[in-house]
C-alpha positions as CSV (number, residue, x, y, z in Angstrom):
1,M,-24.1,-35.8,41.2
2,R,-24.3,-32.3,42.6
3,R,-22.7,-33.2,46.1
4,A,-19.9,-35.5,44.3
5,F,-19.2,-33.0,42.1
6,P,-20.1,-29.4,43.4
7,A,-17.8,-27.2,40.9
8,L,-19.9,-28.5,38.0
9,R,-23.3,-28.3,36.6
10,A,-25.5,-31.6,36.5
11,E,-28.1,-32.3,33.7
12,T,-29.9,-35.1,33.1
13,R,-30.6,-36.4,29.3
14,G,-32.7,-39.2,29.8
15,T,-30.9,-42.1,31.2
16,D,-27.5,-40.0,31.0
17,T,-26.7,-37.3,33.1
18,V,-24.3,-34.1,31.4
19,L,-21.6,-32.5,33.6
20,S,-20.6,-29.3,32.1
21,G,-18.1,-26.4,33.8
22,T,-15.1,-25.0,33.6
23,L,-11.9,-26.8,35.6
24,P,-8.7,-24.9,36.1
25,D,-6.0,-27.6,34.9
26,H,-5.3,-31.0,33.8
27,A,-5.3,-32.1,37.1
28,A,-9.0,-30.9,38.2
29,L,-10.0,-33.0,35.0
30,Y,-8.0,-36.0,36.5
31,G,-9.7,-35.2,39.9
32,V,-13.0,-35.5,38.4
33,L,-12.1,-38.6,36.2
34,A,-11.4,-40.5,39.3
35,Q,-14.2,-39.7,41.1
36,L,-16.2,-41.0,38.3
37,E,-14.2,-43.9,38.6
38,A,-14.6,-44.6,42.3
39,L,-18.0,-43.9,42.1
40,G,-18.2,-46.7,39.5
41,L,-19.8,-44.5,36.9
42,G,-19.4,-44.7,33.2
43,L,-17.8,-42.3,31.2
44,L,-19.1,-41.6,27.5
45,E,-17.4,-38.5,26.8
46,V,-15.2,-35.6,27.3
47,R,-14.9,-32.6,25.2
48,R,-13.2,-29.3,25.3
49,L,-15.3,-26.7,24.1
50,P,-13.8,-23.1,22.7
51,D,-12.4,-20.7,24.8
52,R,-15.2,-17.9,24.9
53,P,-13.6,-14.7,24.2
């Protein structure tokens, strides 16, 4: 995971891997989603967290 998504943190939780981090824009998000699909990985959830002050 770390090599496929170098800008994101990867954390294993049971059989799932949680990717987290800050993306600069929607295009970057779509890039991550496309990479997940290209690798044949399933997506369970996408969350936007509140901005930090």
